N, C-alpha and C positions, 0 to 999 in steps of 0.2 A: 211691727216694731223688731227690732233688730236680733240678729242672733247672740249679739253683746248682751242685749239688755235681760234676753230673756236666761242667759245662764248667769248673771250679775245679781239682779236684783233678788230675786229669793235669799242669795246670801248676805246684800246688804241690811235686807230689812232683819234677818236675824240677827245678827253681828250689834245693829243698832240696837235691838231690845235685850241683848244682852248685860246683866250687871258686871259694871266692871271695878273694882275695886278702886276707891275716889283718892285713898291716902295710901302713897308710895308706901308709905312704910308696914303697910299691909299686903304689900304685897313682895318687898323684900322679906319680910316673917314667911314668905309662901313658899321662896327661891331657895328659902335657908332651911325650912322645914320638913318640904319634902326631901330632900337628901337623908338628912338626919332620921327622919321616919324610918324610911328605906337604909340606914344602915341598923336601927335597931329590930326593925322585921328579920332583916339578918341574923343579927345577933343571936335574936329569939329562936330561929327559926334551926342554931345550929345547937340552940343548950336543949332542943324536944328530943327524948327520946328515937334513937337512929337504928336500923336494920344489920343488929350485929354480924353479919356474913358479907355485909360492904369493909372496904378497908375504912380504917380511919380517914377523918376528912378535917385538911391544911386548916387551921384555923383563919380565919381573914374577916376583916371589917366592911369593906365593900363588898356590895353584890354587883353579879358579873364582871367587875375588874379584877376580884379575887385576890390570888399571889402573881398575878401575874408583874407588876412593879418587881417585887425580890425575885422571883424567877428572869426575866428580864435583864434584874442588871446583876449578877451574877448567878447562873444554873448551878453552878458545883455546892459553891456556898450553902443556896438552900436546900439542894440535894442531902448536905450534909444533916444540916440543920434539922431538917424535917426528918431522916434517918434517925438522927438520936433521940428524936421526941418520939414519936410513932413506930419504929423498926424499918424493917424493906419493904415494903409494902405500905401507900399511902396513895390519897388524892387527895388534888390541891384544883380549885377555879380558875379555868385561864379565858378571861373573855366571855365568859359564856359556856363552854365548855367544860366537862370532867376528865381530868388526866389524871390515871391511876397509874403510878407507876411502881418500876419494882427492880433493885438493885442487886449487884454483885451477880457474880458468874447466876446463879440459878435466876437472877431474875430479867439476865442478858438471855439466856438458855430459853425463858418463858416466850419473848417475846420474841424474839431475834429464829428460835428455833418450831414456834406456834404454825400452826396451814393455816395456811393461807385464804382458806376458805372460810374460818373462823376470826384471823386479827390479817388485814388489810391495810395494803402499804397505800393504793392508788384512788380511798376518799380524802386521806390524809394529806398526799402532798401533790395531789394531780390540780386542784387549784392553784399551788404555785409556780411548778415547773411546767404548765402544759400552754401558758399564756407566754413561756418563752422556748421550752423545745416545741411545741406544735400539737396538732391537733394528728391521735390516732399512733403514739408512740408512746413507751414506756408507763406513765400511768393513767394517760385517754385511751388506753385497751385494757382487753383480757387481761389478765396475766399470765395465761396459758402464749396469748400472742407476742408477751414484753420475753417470755422468756427464749421463744423460737428469736424473735430481735437481736437480742443477747446471741443466739447460738452464730447470728450471722455477723455479728458484730469480731467475734472470739477467732473466726476464720483468720484473721490481722493480726492475731494477738501469738503469734509466734515465733519459737525461739530464732527460727533461721530468719523471721521479719527483726527482731527484735538486734539479730548482728548487724544488721545493717542497721538499723537506726543510731546506734552509739556515734557513728561519723558523721551522723547528720545533725544529730542536736547537738557534738563537741562544736560544729562548723558553726550550725545557727550564737552558739554563743561566743564564740569567739569574732563572728561579725557583730554579734551588737557590741560587745568592747569597745571592738575599733568603730565604731559608727555613731552611738547612743551618746548625746550633749552632756548624760550624766557621769559616763568616763574622759572625759576629756584628761582629768592628768594621766588616767595609763595610755591616752592615746602617746601625751607628749615624752613617754620612753624613759621617764625620769623616776629613778629606782628611789630617789631621796621624797620626794612631793607625796603629802598624801591628799586624798580629795576622799569626799562621800557621794553619797547615792542613796535614794527615796528604796528602803528594802521592800516595801507591800508592789510598787509603780513598777521595777526593774524585773521581779519575778514575775507580776504578771506577765508583761510583756515575753519576756524571755519562755514563758511555760505555753502563751500559744502560740509563738512561731515556732516551736522546737514540733510542739503536738500538731500543727498542721499539716508544717514537712514533710514528716514522718507517717503519719495517718492519714493525711488528708491530702499528699504526694503535692508537688513540684508545681503544677498549675494553680491548685488554691492559696500554696504559700505563697506564690509571685504576684496575685491578687489584693493579697493583704497589705494595703495601703494604710496610710492615717488616717482616710477618712472611713474606712472601715474597722478601725483601728476604737473611732469610737461607737461604731454602731455596736463593737464587741463590750464599749463600755457600758452603753445603752441597756442590752438585753444582764448585763454582770450588776447595774442596779436591781434589774427587777429579783434578786436573789437577796429579798429583808422579809422580818419577822411579820412588817405591816402586810406586804404585799402575800405574805403567806394565809396569814389572819384574818382582812377583809379582802376580798378580792377583788375588781373592779369599781376601783372608787378615781373619783373623777379628778384624778391632781397628774402632773407634768410628769413624773416618772414611769406612770402605768401608760400615759400614752406616747413616750418616747419608747418603754420594753415593748412596745404591740410596734409601732412605726419600726422597729431595729430588726426585729421576728419577722415583719413581712420583708424587709431588704433583704435579710438573709437568707430568708428562704427562696426567696426566687432569685439570688445570685447563683446560690447550691443549681438548682433546677436549672438556669439558662445552661450550666455546666453541660449538664446530665443531658439536654437537648444536642448542645453542640456534641457529645461523644455519643450520643445513639444515630445524630447524623452520620458523622464521620467519623467509624470505629476502627480507622486503621490509626491516625493521627496521634491517639493517646496509650503508647501500649507500658506504662507506669503500672504496675499493681497494685495500685491504692485501695485505701477503703472502698471507695464511690465505687470502683470499676469491680473490687468483690459484691456490692450488693447488687449491684444491677444483673448478677448471675443469681443472686440468690432465689429461694422460691420456698413460697410457705405449704406445712403440708398437704393442705387443698391442691396444691398444682399453682397456685398465683402468686404474679410476679409481684414483689414490693413495688407501688406507683412512684412517679416521684416525689412525688410531696412527701411520701413516709421515709423512701432514703434523704431527701436533703434532711428534716426535720431528728432522724436517726445523728447527721452526722454534724447538725446542731448541740442535738444532749452530749454525743462522743468530745467539743471541742470545750462546752461548756461546763460540764459536770468534772471532766480533767483539769479542764484550768482552775477549779475551787481548790481540788486536793491541794495540787501538785504545789501550786503558786504560794496557800496556806503552808504548806509543807517543809519548803524551799524556804521561804520565809523565818521561820524558827529556827532549821535547821542552822543557818549561817548566821544570823545571831547568834547564838548559843557558841556557835565554832568560834564567832568576833570576841564575845566576852571569856573564853577559854584559851589563850594562848597554848599549852599542853596540848591541848587535843589537836589544835590548828601543826602543829609545829609534829604531831605525829601523824597524821594526815599529808604531809607532805614528803615527810619522810619515807611513809609509806610508796609513795608516787614512786620518788627516787628512786626507791627498793627494787621495785617491778617495772620501771621503766626507760630508768636513768639508761643514758647514752655516753660513750668513751672521750664525745667534748665536753659532758656535761650539760648537754640538756635532754629534753624528757621526749620520746618516742610516742606517738599516736595509742592509745590504748582499745581492746575490741570489747564487746561481749563476755566473752569465756573467761578474761583476762580480770575483768571489774568485777564478777562473782566470787574473785579470791580472795580481794579488800577488805581483812577483817575489819579493821577499824571503822574505816567507807561504812561498811558493814551494819557495825556497832554504833556509829552516828547518826544513820537514818532510822534503824529500828528504835532506838531511844527518843528520838525527835518525835516518830511515832504514835508512842509511847509516851509521852508527856504531854501531847497536841494534836491528839486524833483530828483529823478535819471538822467533823460531826462531834459533839456532846451530847445528843439526842435525839432518838431513833423510837419513832412512834409508828402506830396500827391502830386502826379501825376494830373495836371486838363484833363482830356481826351478829354472835349470839353471849349469853351468860357462860363465861366462861371460870371454872373453878380452879384458885390459885392454890400449888403445890404444898400440901405441910410442911414440907421442909424450906419452904418460902417464906412465908409465914402466915399463921393461925390467931382467930380471935380468943380462940380455948381448945383445950386438948381435944376435944371430940367435936370438934365444927372447924368447916376451913372457908377463907375467904372468896364471894364469887364477881368478879366482875360484869355491870350489868352490860346487857348488850348499849352500844351505843358508847359506851365511851372511848374516849384517847387511850393507849394503853403505850405506858413508852421507857425506854430501855438505855441508862447512861452507860458504855462501856469504858467511857473515863471516870468514871466511880472506882470501875475496878482496877484501870491500868495507877491510878495513882491512890492505893489503895494502903495503907502504915500497916495492915496486917496482911499483906501478900508484898512488899515488896521492900526494903530495906531504903531505907532515905526517899521516899515516893515520889517529893515536892522537888526532888533535885535532878535533874541533870548531870547524869555519868554515865555514860557510855561504856567502861568498864564492866558493869556490870553483865551486859554481853561476853564477854569472853568467858565466863565461867562454866564451860559444857555439861553444865551436870549442875547450873544454880536454879536459880525460879525464873527468869529470865531465857533461858533454854529449855525448861520444862512448856513453859507461857507458847511458846513460840512453837514450841512440838506439835503443842494438844491444836494450837490454831490450824498447822499447816497438814499435819500426819495424821488427824483424827479420823472417825468413821467418813466415808466417802459417801457421797447421796449425787445423785443427774437430775436436777430440775427441770431437764430441760434444754441446760447449754453446753453440758459436759459432765463428769466427776471434777465436781469440787470438798475439799474437806469443809463438812457441817460447820465445827469449831464455835461450835456457839456456848461452850462448857469450861472456855480458857479466859480466864483473867487477864487475854493480852485479844483485843480486835480492832484491828487497827481501820480495818478495809467493812467493818460488817459484819456479816457471816448470814447463814445459813440461805434461803433461793435469791435475797437482794442484794448477796454479797459482789464486791465492787466486782467486774469479771476485768476489769483495766487495772486492777493492783500490781500484778507484776508490768505492768510496761509503766506506773508511773513510779515505782521501784526505779525501774531502771532511766528512766529518765530524772528522777532526784540524783540520783545516782551519780549519774555521768554528769547533768550539771554541778555539782561539787566538786570533780573530780577536774574540772573543765575553770574553775575559779581556783579552786586551795591551788595550783601548777603553776597559774597564772599572778595572783594577789596576794597579798596579807593583811587581813581584817586586824581591823578595832571596833570594839563599842564601847564608849565613854556612857556613865553615868547610868542611873536605875535602871534595872533590864526591863524591859516594856510590855505592860499590863495587858493580856487577850483582849480582844473586842470583840463582843460580845453584839452588835447591831446587825451584824449581817448572821445568814444560814449558818456560814463557813466561822472556823474562829480562829481570829487572824490576830498577831501579833497591833497593837494602837500604829498609827503613823509614828516613822522612827527612819533616822540615817546610822546607814555604817558609814564607819573611816575606811579608807582602803589604800594601798600602792600597792605599784608595780611587783612580782619579786623578785629578791635576788637571787640569783641562780646560782648554787656551787657545785 
């Protein structure tokens, strides 16, 4: 008897003895009724008496799916609607997972200021970031190791480094404008002709090119060919809710993401090998060279694969936040002629030359541009790159009574295993805190005693804590948290701010912008909140 017969015959006999519905209508009724029955059971389950210590559950019809459609379509509208019905603390079902939301500054503090032993980021974000960044870094290692890795990277994020970076970023912008086909009209040197450029593509590429030149060095920047642009794109397409919620699907985007990571990791490791073999050939003190010198507390050097994966993480994470912020900022500037003109006049005032031109600017000077500062901060207030920040509860965690309570003499308890979510964006557009909260209005930052200035001070000048990578303002109680807060506060925030400011300055002094039509809506289809794809009109600047 063949092996095939041994395994197939028992199944064949069983299947032939099963009584299948002879009437197709019965089969159709079964297919219809099973989902209906599951919905009815789900409704009945929600009507049963519940543990009063648990936060209220958002009503949903379809089991497992829960509130995923409403959350995925527009998370901010979803949070606001739930807040009105249930208060600042509530739980919703997201593809079978319980997600407990805590809103407002206190809610942000509860999640972002919590102990990492109780509220952990690794189990939430590891399945998304590990295939992109790689093994043994960021969320694929113990939190203590991550804090050391952040400290290693921070060595290259000093003011002295920033002073050198400004000119590099400006050069990258100039080169991009002079070579990219989208700016053909600019290259014609015609101040009367208007052209258009794709917002997301342009700022994604400018961000990658300028970040690679500054943080990763000339050698790596010169290797970023069109081929590697596609590799970054394939990695970038791994940052979606689908890749986060359902890891490991046998889909083309997953395979392309994994192939791109392998290629990028090999690329960085090949450069590392060359540098170790020929230490005298590369004298540039970039992040790679810095990481090669670092050691963990136990005295071990970073292995090459970890250095490569940190470099991938540094470039990919920074690319997302900065490119998104740049896209929003320039869109708003293009839609507000008054702010655009004020930005240009600020450039003329600080950097104008007797012949009517504009001289180069430096790091210390760019920090004195108050209108530019207001534009960047207001953009980050209205459009922070991430709308939801999540942690997993490792233990049952009581919710502070001031945040939400089921009654006067009891408190809510977040059960072990829940995902806990904070949304700083809800605080940053809260009409109870900000006047005209939904409007992009940089002038609110001019008032040194206003709400914006106070919120920024709370964020940057509050209680200082060293989580293992140097002193940082905890900042969790501020209604303005553009770069997160607590131990996972973005270590690259100062570089991102510098990069965004420098690119805007470089563009405004060279071009005028105009946006026509309805202002683009947010696109929530990726993990970063970007505008839907759109075009901006531009023309070469008339120097006065």
